[in-house]
N, C-alpha and C positions, 0 to 999 in steps of 0.2 A: 090471072094476067100474065102475059108473056113478058119477062123482064129483058129479053133480047140480049142475053149474055151467052147463048149457046156457042160453044167452041172458044170462048175467051179463056185465057190462061189466068187462073187466080192463085195467089200465094197467101196462105194464112199462117202467121207465126203463132206458136203456142196453140196448135190446133188439136191437141190430143185429149182435151177435156174442156168442160165448162162452155163458156161463150165461144171460144175458138172452135171447138168441135161442132157446135150447132151452126156457126157461120159457114164452116166448110160443108156441112150437110146441106144447108139451104142453097149455097152456090152450086153444088154438084147437082142438086135436083133441078136447077134451072138450066143445066146443060154445060156449065163451065167445067173445063178441065182443071181440077182443084188439087193443089199440092199443099200439104201441111208440114210443119216442122215440129220436131220434138227432141227432147234431150235424153230420153230414156227409151231404149229399143223396144222393151216389152210393151210400154204404154203406147208407143208409136204403132207397133204391130196390131195391138188390140183396137186402136182407133181406126186404122185403115180397114180392118176386118168389119168393124161396126159400120163404117161409112159405106163401104162397098155393098154391104147387105141391105142398106136402106136407101142409098142414093145413087146406086149404079156403079159402074166400073171405072169412071173417070176420076179416080183418086190415086194419088201417089204420096209418098212420104219421104222426108229427108231427115236423117239423124244429124242434127246440128244444133248448137247453142246460139240462137240468134242474138243473144245478149253479149256476144264477144265479137271482136273484129275477125277472128279466125272463122267463127261460125258464119258470118256474112260471106266470107270468101267461099266457103263450102257450098252455101246456098246458091250464090250467084253462078258458080261453076256448074252446078247441077241444073239450074233453071236460068238460062241466059236471057229469056224474054218473059216478061210478065205484063199482062194487061190490067189486072186488078191486084193491088197490094193491100192486104189488111194487116196493119201493124197491131196485132192483138196481144203479143207476149207481154206479160206483166206479173209482178209479185207484190204482195202487201204484207204488212204486219202491224199490230197494235203495240206501241211502245211509248213510254213517257219521254218527252223531248230531251230531258237531261240525261237519259240513259242511251241515247242513240249515238254510237261512235261514228267517226269519220268513215270507217270502212262500210258501215251500213248505208250511209248516204251515197257513197260511191257505187255500191253494188246496185241499189235501187235505180240510180241514174243510168248505169250501164244497161240494165235489163229493160227498164220501162221507157227510157228516152232514147238512148243511143242505138238500141236495136232498130227503132223506126228511122232514126236519122241515117244510119248507115245504109239500110235497105232502100230508103227513098233516094238517097244520093246515087245508089247503084242503078235504079230503074227509071227514075224520072226523066233523065235526058232522052232516052229512047222513046218514052211515051210522048214527049214533046215533038220529037221528030216524026212520029207516026200520026200526031195530032189526035190521039185518043188514049185515054188511060184513066184509072181511078186509084187514088191512094186514100185509105181510110185509117185513121188512128182511133183505137179503142181507148178512150180516156176514162173519166169517171166524174160523177157528181162531186167527188171530193176535190176536184180541181177548182171548183167554185165555192162549195160549202165545206170548208176545211175542218175535218175532225181534229180536236185537240190532241188526241192520242195517236194520230197518224200523220203528223206534219210532214215528215220526209216523203211519205207516199203521196200525199196531196200535192206537194211541191212538184213531184215528177209528173203528175197528171195535169197541173197547170202548164208545165213546160211543154207537154204534148200539144196543148191547145195553141201555144205560141208557135211551135214548129209547124203545125198544120196550117195555121193562118198565113205564116210567112211563105211556105211553099206554094200555097194557093195563089199568092200574088205573083209568083213566077210563071203561072200558067195563063196569064192575061191574054185573051183573044184566041185561045186554043180550045180544043175539045177535051182537054185534060182537066180533071177536078181533084181537089184535095179537101177532105172534110174530116171532122172528128165526131165521134159518137160518145155521149156521156150516159152510160148506164148508171142506175142506182144500185143499191145492194141486190145482188143477183144470186139465185140459188146455184150452188156448185158443190163439188166434192168436199171442199174445205170449209164451206161456210158454216156448217153446224158447229165445228170445233171453234171457229171464231166467235160465233154467237154465245156459246157456252162460256168462253173466256170473258165475255162482257156481262154475263147474267148475274143477278143477285143470288140465284140458286142454280148452279151449273147442272144439278142432277134433275131439274124439272123437265117435263115433256118438252120436246122441241117446239111445238106450237105455242106453248106458254112463253118460252124463251123468246121466240120470234115476236110475239105480241108485245112483250116487255121492251124489246129492242126498239121497236117502232114507237112505242109510247114515250120512251126516254131519250135514247141516243139519236133517233131519226124522227122526232115528233112532227116535223114539218111535212113529212110525206103525206101526199093525198091518197096514194095507192094503199098505204098501210099494210103492205105485204112485200115479200121478196119478189123481185122480177124473175121471170123465167128466161133462161138462155135463148130459147126459141124466139121470144119477143124482141130481143136485141138483134138476133140474126135476121129477122124479117126486115128491120130497118136498114141493116147493113146491105142486104141484097138490093134494096131499092137504090141506095146511094151508089152501089157498084154498077148500076144499070144505066143505059142511055136515057132512060126515062127521068133521071134526076139531073139532066144536063144544066138546068138553071141553078142548081145548088152547088155553090163553090165557096170555099173559105168559111164554111159554117161550122158551128159547134152545136150539133143536133142532140137535144135532150131526150133520153128515154129513162128518166129517173123517177117516174111516178109522181111528179110534182114536188119533189123534195126541196128543190131549189126555190126559195120563196121570193123570187123576183120576176118581173116581166121580161127584162132584157138581160 
């Protein structure tokens, strides 16, 4: 299916690995001129080489920390116009609530929430003027099904849902949409280390550890496996396309049925 985004300009924050990398790949394959941001030059260069090899030449990179106000300035100076903004940058950690200092709360909010706030504030006005645009926040199932060992992370993901819905209300009657996507646990470079940190036997084979994780920590999952980054990317490309024009202000789940509610 043609997603009708050829020649659209797409910006994906945190696009050097994991979900962000696959979102960038999927957008580029559909013909969008895709720009990724990264905070490490070597990782950024490797990601660009990877994407150009598999998705064509319409890939650019910006070395900038989207989790800071300065990084937003660097990005907006390099890319003055964006048609599709994917606020993907995010970090997480597992930590007992009483051991989370103020600095950790502030850092997660800067990276997970304020990165999207600042960039949306930068690009939304021009989208409204052009009467077309897409803003997509990559949230998490943790924003609704809060893990007790990741309360600070979950709070930032709930905040993203609020920001996304609020921005959508500003697009009333226009061709601009703002939505969020809620992945479940998704396979990435750092997920094995996270799973081992949760396992009763950290030295066990990774398949056994993954099965234990879903049997205990994420027992409500219907999928009962890690999601793949490509599965999330496929949904994001749809939401980024004109074909999703009736979907606005939505929190779209891609968490394998982990959230055990209808609404």
